PyMOL Python script that loads the backbone (N, CA, C, O; Angstrom):
from pymol import cmd

cmd.read_pdbstr("""\
ATOM      1  N   MET A   1      12.976 -30.411  33.703  1.00  0.00           N
ATOM      2  CA  MET A   1      13.351 -30.793  32.366  1.00  0.00           C
ATOM      3  C   MET A   1      12.290 -30.280  31.393  1.00  0.00           C
ATOM      4  O   MET A   1      11.093 -30.355  31.672  1.00  0.00           O
ATOM      5  N   ALA A   2      12.731 -29.768  30.270  1.00  0.00           N
ATOM      6  CA  ALA A   2      11.823 -29.170  29.295  1.00  0.00           C
ATOM      7  C   ALA A   2      11.065 -30.226  28.517  1.00  0.00           C
ATOM      8  O   ALA A   2      11.543 -31.343  28.323  1.00  0.00           O
ATOM      9  N   LYS A   3       9.896 -29.858  28.082  1.00  0.00           N
ATOM     10  CA  LYS A   3       9.056 -30.760  27.306  1.00  0.00           C
ATOM     11  C   LYS A   3       9.521 -30.759  25.847  1.00  0.00           C
ATOM     12  O   LYS A   3       9.803 -29.700  25.288  1.00  0.00           O
ATOM     13  N   ALA A   4       9.601 -31.927  25.239  1.00  0.00           N
ATOM     14  CA  ALA A   4      10.035 -32.043  23.849  1.00  0.00           C
ATOM     15  C   ALA A   4       8.914 -31.602  22.913  1.00  0.00           C
ATOM     16  O   ALA A   4       7.741 -31.867  23.178  1.00  0.00           O
ATOM     17  N   VAL A   5       9.272 -30.932  21.823  1.00  0.00           N
ATOM     18  CA  VAL A   5       8.307 -30.451  20.849  1.00  0.00           C
ATOM     19  C   VAL A   5       8.417 -31.309  19.596  1.00  0.00           C
ATOM     20  O   VAL A   5       9.511 -31.530  19.078  1.00  0.00           O
ATOM     21  N   SER A   6       7.276 -31.789  19.114  1.00  0.00           N
ATOM     22  CA  SER A   6       7.293 -32.637  17.931  1.00  0.00           C
ATOM     23  C   SER A   6       7.418 -31.805  16.664  1.00  0.00           C
ATOM     24  O   SER A   6       7.154 -30.603  16.687  1.00  0.00           O
ATOM     25  N   LYS A   7       7.815 -32.422  15.570  1.00  0.00           N
ATOM     26  CA  LYS A   7       7.976 -31.737  14.291  1.00  0.00           C
ATOM     27  C   LYS A   7       6.630 -31.241  13.760  1.00  0.00           C
ATOM     28  O   LYS A   7       6.565 -30.179  13.140  1.00  0.00           O
ATOM     29  N   ASN A   8       5.565 -31.993  13.995  1.00  0.00           N
ATOM     30  CA  ASN A   8       4.244 -31.614  13.487  1.00  0.00           C
ATOM     31  C   ASN A   8       3.750 -30.306  14.093  1.00  0.00           C
ATOM     32  O   ASN A   8       3.130 -29.505  13.395  1.00  0.00           O
ATOM     33  N   SER A   9       4.007 -30.077  15.358  1.00  0.00           N
ATOM     34  CA  SER A   9       3.551 -28.837  15.984  1.00  0.00           C
ATOM     35  C   SER A   9       4.327 -27.640  15.444  1.00  0.00           C
ATOM     36  O   SER A   9       3.775 -26.545  15.343  1.00  0.00           O
ATOM     37  N   LYS A  10       5.596 -27.833  15.097  1.00  0.00           N
ATOM     38  CA  LYS A  10       6.377 -26.736  14.528  1.00  0.00           C
ATOM     39  C   LYS A  10       5.837 -26.341  13.157  1.00  0.00           C
ATOM     40  O   LYS A  10       5.799 -25.156  12.827  1.00  0.00           O
ATOM     41  N   ILE A  11       5.421 -27.314  12.361  1.00  0.00           N
ATOM     42  CA  ILE A  11       4.884 -27.031  11.027  1.00  0.00           C
ATOM     43  C   ILE A  11       3.569 -26.269  11.140  1.00  0.00           C
ATOM     44  O   ILE A  11       3.351 -25.302  10.410  1.00  0.00           O
ATOM     45  N   LYS A  12       2.691 -26.692  12.045  1.00  0.00           N
ATOM     46  CA  LYS A  12       1.412 -26.015  12.240  1.00  0.00           C
ATOM     47  C   LYS A  12       1.622 -24.586  12.724  1.00  0.00           C
ATOM     48  O   LYS A  12       0.926 -23.671  12.285  1.00  0.00           O
ATOM     49  N   ASP A  13       2.577 -24.393  13.624  1.00  0.00           N
ATOM     50  CA  ASP A  13       2.829 -23.053  14.150  1.00  0.00           C
ATOM     51  C   ASP A  13       3.389 -22.131  13.071  1.00  0.00           C
ATOM     52  O   ASP A  13       3.050 -20.948  13.051  1.00  0.00           O
ATOM     53  N   SER A  14       4.219 -22.625  12.191  1.00  0.00           N
ATOM     54  CA  SER A  14       4.768 -21.764  11.146  1.00  0.00           C
ATOM     55  C   SER A  14       3.693 -21.375  10.134  1.00  0.00           C
ATOM     56  O   SER A  14       3.705 -20.257   9.618  1.00  0.00           O
ATOM     57  N   LYS A  15       2.762 -22.287   9.844  1.00  0.00           N
ATOM     58  CA  LYS A  15       1.652 -21.955   8.947  1.00  0.00           C
ATOM     59  C   LYS A  15       0.751 -20.909   9.596  1.00  0.00           C
ATOM     60  O   LYS A  15       0.305 -19.979   8.923  1.00  0.00           O
ATOM     61  N   ALA A  16       0.481 -21.043  10.872  1.00  0.00           N
ATOM     62  CA  ALA A  16      -0.357 -20.077  11.580  1.00  0.00           C
ATOM     63  C   ALA A  16       0.345 -18.725  11.662  1.00  0.00           C
ATOM     64  O   ALA A  16      -0.301 -17.683  11.552  1.00  0.00           O
ATOM     65  N   ALA A  17       1.653 -18.736  11.852  1.00  0.00           N
ATOM     66  CA  ALA A  17       2.399 -17.482  11.926  1.00  0.00           C
ATOM     67  C   ALA A  17       2.392 -16.775  10.577  1.00  0.00           C
ATOM     68  O   ALA A  17       2.297 -15.549  10.525  1.00  0.00           O
ATOM     69  N   ALA A  18       2.489 -17.520   9.498  1.00  0.00           N
ATOM     70  CA  ALA A  18       2.459 -16.919   8.170  1.00  0.00           C
ATOM     71  C   ALA A  18       1.086 -16.303   7.887  1.00  0.00           C
ATOM     72  O   ALA A  18       0.999 -15.238   7.276  1.00  0.00           O
ATOM     73  N   ASP A  19       0.024 -16.961   8.325  1.00  0.00           N
ATOM     74  CA  ASP A  19      -1.327 -16.432   8.138  1.00  0.00           C
ATOM     75  C   ASP A  19      -1.576 -15.236   9.060  1.00  0.00           C
ATOM     76  O   ASP A  19      -2.301 -14.314   8.685  1.00  0.00           O
ATOM     77  N   ALA A  20      -1.000 -15.237  10.230  1.00  0.00           N
ATOM     78  CA  ALA A  20      -1.208 -14.158  11.195  1.00  0.00           C
ATOM     79  C   ALA A  20      -0.593 -12.846  10.726  1.00  0.00           C
ATOM     80  O   ALA A  20      -1.020 -11.779  11.166  1.00  0.00           O
ATOM     81  N   LYS A  21       0.381 -12.901   9.858  1.00  0.00           N
ATOM     82  CA  LYS A  21       1.013 -11.686   9.361  1.00  0.00           C
ATOM     83  C   LYS A  21       0.087 -10.891   8.449  1.00  0.00           C
ATOM     84  O   LYS A  21       0.389  -9.743   8.122  1.00  0.00           O
ATOM     85  N   ASN A  22      -1.019 -11.467   8.037  1.00  0.00           N
ATOM     86  CA  ASN A  22      -1.974 -10.794   7.167  1.00  0.00           C
ATOM     87  C   ASN A  22      -3.002  -9.976   7.939  1.00  0.00           C
ATOM     88  O   ASN A  22      -3.845  -9.319   7.328  1.00  0.00           O
ATOM     89  N   TRP A  23      -2.950 -10.001   9.266  1.00  0.00           N
ATOM     90  CA  TRP A  23      -3.927  -9.303  10.090  1.00  0.00           C
ATOM     91  C   TRP A  23      -3.248  -8.167  10.839  1.00  0.00           C
ATOM     92  O   TRP A  23      -2.073  -8.258  11.194  1.00  0.00           O
ATOM     93  N   THR A  24      -4.000  -7.092  11.076  1.00  0.00           N
ATOM     94  CA  THR A  24      -3.473  -5.902  11.722  1.00  0.00           C
ATOM     95  C   THR A  24      -4.430  -5.446  12.817  1.00  0.00           C
ATOM     96  O   THR A  24      -5.649  -5.528  12.664  1.00  0.00           O
ATOM     97  N   LYS A  25      -3.869  -4.968  13.914  1.00  0.00           N
ATOM     98  CA  LYS A  25      -4.691  -4.400  14.980  1.00  0.00           C
ATOM     99  C   LYS A  25      -4.858  -2.916  14.689  1.00  0.00           C
ATOM    100  O   LYS A  25      -3.878  -2.186  14.543  1.00  0.00           O
ATOM    101  N   VAL A  26      -6.112  -2.476  14.607  1.00  0.00           N
ATOM    102  CA  VAL A  26      -6.420  -1.086  14.298  1.00  0.00           C
ATOM    103  C   VAL A  26      -7.067  -0.455  15.528  1.00  0.00           C
ATOM    104  O   VAL A  26      -8.026  -0.992  16.081  1.00  0.00           O
ATOM    105  N   ILE A  27      -6.531   0.688  15.946  1.00  0.00           N
ATOM    106  CA  ILE A  27      -7.070   1.427  17.086  1.00  0.00           C
ATOM    107  C   ILE A  27      -7.606   2.745  16.553  1.00  0.00           C
ATOM    108  O   ILE A  27      -6.907   3.487  15.863  1.00  0.00           O
ATOM    109  N   ARG A  28      -8.847   3.018  16.883  1.00  0.00           N
ATOM    110  CA  ARG A  28      -9.530   4.180  16.332  1.00  0.00           C
ATOM    111  C   ARG A  28     -10.104   5.025  17.466  1.00  0.00           C
ATOM    112  O   ARG A  28     -10.733   4.493  18.381  1.00  0.00           O
ATOM    113  N   ALA A  29      -9.890   6.338  17.410  1.00  0.00           N
ATOM    114  CA  ALA A  29     -10.457   7.250  18.401  1.00  0.00           C
ATOM    115  C   ALA A  29     -11.851   7.661  17.944  1.00  0.00           C
ATOM    116  O   ALA A  29     -12.030   8.126  16.818  1.00  0.00           O
ATOM    117  N   VAL A  30     -12.826   7.488  18.813  1.00  0.00           N
ATOM    118  CA  VAL A  30     -14.217   7.822  18.505  1.00  0.00           C
ATOM    119  C   VAL A  30     -14.700   8.821  19.554  1.00  0.00           C
ATOM    120  O   VAL A  30     -14.559   8.593  20.756  1.00  0.00           O
ATOM    121  N   ARG A  31     -15.263   9.915  19.089  1.00  0.00           N
ATOM    122  CA  ARG A  31     -15.745  10.936  20.007  1.00  0.00           C
ATOM    123  C   ARG A  31     -17.180  10.641  20.428  1.00  0.00           C
ATOM    124  O   ARG A  31     -18.036  10.368  19.586  1.00  0.00           O
ATOM    125  N   SER A  32     -17.436  10.694  21.703  1.00  0.00           N
ATOM    126  CA  SER A  32     -18.767  10.461  22.242  1.00  0.00           C
ATOM    127  C   SER A  32     -19.642  11.682  21.982  1.00  0.00           C
ATOM    128  O   SER A  32     -19.245  12.799  22.313  1.00  0.00           O
ATOM    129  N   PRO A  33     -20.838  11.492  21.390  1.00  0.00           N
ATOM    130  CA  PRO A  33     -21.707  12.643  21.135  1.00  0.00           C
ATOM    131  C   PRO A  33     -22.306  13.225  22.424  1.00  0.00           C
ATOM    132  O   PRO A  33     -22.684  14.396  22.467  1.00  0.00           O
ATOM    133  N   LYS A  34     -22.383  12.410  23.448  1.00  0.00           N
ATOM    134  CA  LYS A  34     -22.996  12.850  24.688  1.00  0.00           C
ATOM    135  C   LYS A  34     -22.050  13.714  25.528  1.00  0.00           C
ATOM    136  O   LYS A  34     -22.412  14.816  25.940  1.00  0.00           O
ATOM    137  N   SER A  35     -20.844  13.213  25.777  1.00  0.00           N
ATOM    138  CA  SER A  35     -19.922  13.923  26.659  1.00  0.00           C
ATOM    139  C   SER A  35     -18.802  14.651  25.914  1.00  0.00           C
ATOM    140  O   SER A  35     -18.178  15.553  26.472  1.00  0.00           O
ATOM    141  N   GLY A  36     -18.544  14.273  24.671  1.00  0.00           N
ATOM    142  CA  GLY A  36     -17.467  14.891  23.916  1.00  0.00           C
ATOM    143  C   GLY A  36     -16.113  14.263  24.172  1.00  0.00           C
ATOM    144  O   GLY A  36     -15.123  14.661  23.559  1.00  0.00           O
ATOM    145  N   ALA A  37     -16.051  13.290  25.065  1.00  0.00           N
ATOM    146  CA  ALA A  37     -14.790  12.617  25.377  1.00  0.00           C
ATOM    147  C   ALA A  37     -14.484  11.579  24.303  1.00  0.00           C
ATOM    148  O   ALA A  37     -15.389  11.063  23.646  1.00  0.00           O
ATOM    149  N   TYR A  38     -13.220  11.285  24.137  1.00  0.00           N
ATOM    150  CA  TYR A  38     -12.802  10.279  23.163  1.00  0.00           C
ATOM    151  C   TYR A  38     -12.720   8.910  23.814  1.00  0.00           C
ATOM    152  O   TYR A  38     -12.268   8.775  24.951  1.00  0.00           O
ATOM    153  N   THR A  39     -13.157   7.908  23.092  1.00  0.00           N
ATOM    154  CA  THR A  39     -12.969   6.514  23.480  1.00  0.00           C
ATOM    155  C   THR A  39     -12.225   5.830  22.349  1.00  0.00           C
ATOM    156  O   THR A  39     -12.195   6.330  21.225  1.00  0.00           O
ATOM    157  N   PHE A  40     -11.640   4.711  22.640  1.00  0.00           N
ATOM    158  CA  PHE A  40     -10.849   3.999  21.649  1.00  0.00           C
ATOM    159  C   PHE A  40     -11.489   2.662  21.328  1.00  0.00           C
ATOM    160  O   PHE A  40     -11.828   1.888  22.223  1.00  0.00           O
ATOM    161  N   LYS A  41     -11.650   2.402  20.044  1.00  0.00           N
ATOM    162  CA  LYS A  41     -12.197   1.140  19.563  1.00  0.00           C
ATOM    163  C   LYS A  41     -11.059   0.366  18.914  1.00  0.00           C
ATOM    164  O   LYS A  41     -10.342   0.891  18.063  1.00  0.00           O
ATOM    165  N   GLU A  42     -10.903  -0.877  19.323  1.00  0.00           N
ATOM    166  CA  GLU A  42      -9.858  -1.731  18.776  1.00  0.00           C
ATOM    167  C   GLU A  42     -10.488  -2.845  17.968  1.00  0.00           C
ATOM    168  O   GLU A  42     -11.541  -3.369  18.331  1.00  0.00           O
ATOM    169  N   ALA A  43      -9.834  -3.207  16.862  1.00  0.00           N
ATOM    170  CA  ALA A  43     -10.330  -4.301  16.036  1.00  0.00           C
ATOM    171  C   ALA A  43      -9.154  -4.967  15.340  1.00  0.00           C
ATOM    172  O   ALA A  43      -8.150  -4.321  15.038  1.00  0.00           O
ATOM    173  N   ILE A  44      -9.286  -6.244  15.094  1.00  0.00           N
ATOM    174  CA  ILE A  44      -8.318  -6.992  14.312  1.00  0.00           C
ATOM    175  C   ILE A  44      -8.907  -7.106  12.913  1.00  0.00           C
ATOM    176  O   ILE A  44      -9.969  -7.700  12.727  1.00  0.00           O
ATOM    177  N   VAL A  45      -8.206  -6.528  11.918  1.00  0.00           N
ATOM    178  CA  VAL A  45      -8.715  -6.414  10.565  1.00  0.00           C
ATOM    179  C   VAL A  45      -7.687  -6.972   9.599  1.00  0.00           C
ATOM    180  O   VAL A  45      -6.483  -6.835   9.816  1.00  0.00           O
ATOM    181  N   HIS A  46      -8.160  -7.602   8.530  1.00  0.00           N
ATOM    182  CA  HIS A  46      -7.251  -8.090   7.492  1.00  0.00           C
ATOM    183  C   HIS A  46      -6.542  -6.900   6.868  1.00  0.00           C
ATOM    184  O   HIS A  46      -7.143  -5.840   6.694  1.00  0.00           O
ATOM    185  N   LYS A  47      -5.275  -7.065   6.531  1.00  0.00           N
ATOM    186  CA  LYS A  47      -4.474  -5.926   6.080  1.00  0.00           C
ATOM    187  C   LYS A  47      -5.001  -5.287   4.799  1.00  0.00           C
ATOM    188  O   LYS A  47      -4.724  -4.115   4.547  1.00  0.00           O
ATOM    189  N   ASP A  48      -5.746  -6.018   3.994  1.00  0.00           N
ATOM    190  CA  ASP A  48      -6.306  -5.459   2.775  1.00  0.00           C
ATOM    191  C   ASP A  48      -7.530  -4.580   3.037  1.00  0.00           C
ATOM    192  O   ASP A  48      -7.921  -3.802   2.167  1.00  0.00           O
ATOM    193  N   LYS A  49      -8.136  -4.687   4.209  1.00  0.00           N
ATOM    194  CA  LYS A  49      -9.381  -3.975   4.500  1.00  0.00           C
ATOM    195  C   LYS A  49      -9.220  -2.883   5.560  1.00  0.00           C
ATOM    196  O   LYS A  49     -10.214  -2.406   6.109  1.00  0.00           O
ATOM    197  N   VAL A  50      -7.986  -2.485   5.851  1.00  0.00           N
ATOM    198  CA  VAL A  50      -7.755  -1.469   6.874  1.00  0.00           C
ATOM    199  C   VAL A  50      -8.331  -0.126   6.448  1.00  0.00           C
ATOM    200  O   VAL A  50      -8.987   0.537   7.251  1.00  0.00           O
ATOM    201  N   LYS A  51      -8.106   0.288   5.222  1.00  0.00           N
ATOM    202  CA  LYS A  51      -8.614   1.583   4.746  1.00  0.00           C
ATOM    203  C   LYS A  51     -10.134   1.615   4.763  1.00  0.00           C
ATOM    204  O   LYS A  51     -10.726   2.643   5.093  1.00  0.00           O
ATOM    205  N   ASP A  52     -10.771   0.508   4.414  1.00  0.00           N
ATOM    206  CA  ASP A  52     -12.233   0.436   4.443  1.00  0.00           C
ATOM    207  C   ASP A  52     -12.755   0.572   5.873  1.00  0.00           C
ATOM    208  O   ASP A  52     -13.765   1.236   6.107  1.00  0.00           O
ATOM    209  N   TYR A  53     -12.064  -0.057   6.828  1.00  0.00           N
ATOM    210  CA  TYR A  53     -12.472   0.016   8.234  1.00  0.00           C
ATOM    211  C   TYR A  53     -12.350   1.452   8.750  1.00  0.00           C
ATOM    212  O   TYR A  53     -13.240   1.942   9.445  1.00  0.00           O
ATOM    213  N   LEU A  54     -11.260   2.114   8.413  1.00  0.00           N
ATOM    214  CA  LEU A  54     -11.053   3.478   8.910  1.00  0.00           C
ATOM    215  C   LEU A  54     -11.966   4.484   8.211  1.00  0.00           C
ATOM    216  O   LEU A  54     -12.248   5.544   8.770  1.00  0.00           O
ATOM    217  N   ALA A  55     -12.425   4.179   7.017  1.00  0.00           N
ATOM    218  CA  ALA A  55     -13.301   5.088   6.287  1.00  0.00           C
ATOM    219  C   ALA A  55     -14.709   5.130   6.892  1.00  0.00           C
ATOM    220  O   ALA A  55     -15.408   6.135   6.758  1.00  0.00           O
ATOM    221  N   ASN A  56     -15.125   4.061   7.548  1.00  0.00           N
ATOM    222  CA  ASN A  56     -16.484   4.014   8.143  1.00  0.00           C
ATOM    223  C   ASN A  56     -16.557   4.786   9.428  1.00  0.00           C
ATOM    224  O   ASN A  56     -17.616   4.849  10.051  1.00  0.00           O
TER     225      ASN A  56
END
""", "prot")
cmd.dss("prot")
cmd.show_as("cartoon", "prot")
cmd.util.cbc("prot")
cmd.orient("prot")
């Protein structure tokens, strides 16, 4: 039998989901100076600061 979900948990989850839409996962290829191979750096960045993150 499934567990019942209270109304309060649904409200908290919808607020968290609305806030989560403001964040983006950014994957960036970085070249190693030693071997020349590419590695990937992942970061969770606020959607307003994505261009700033990629510019660095």
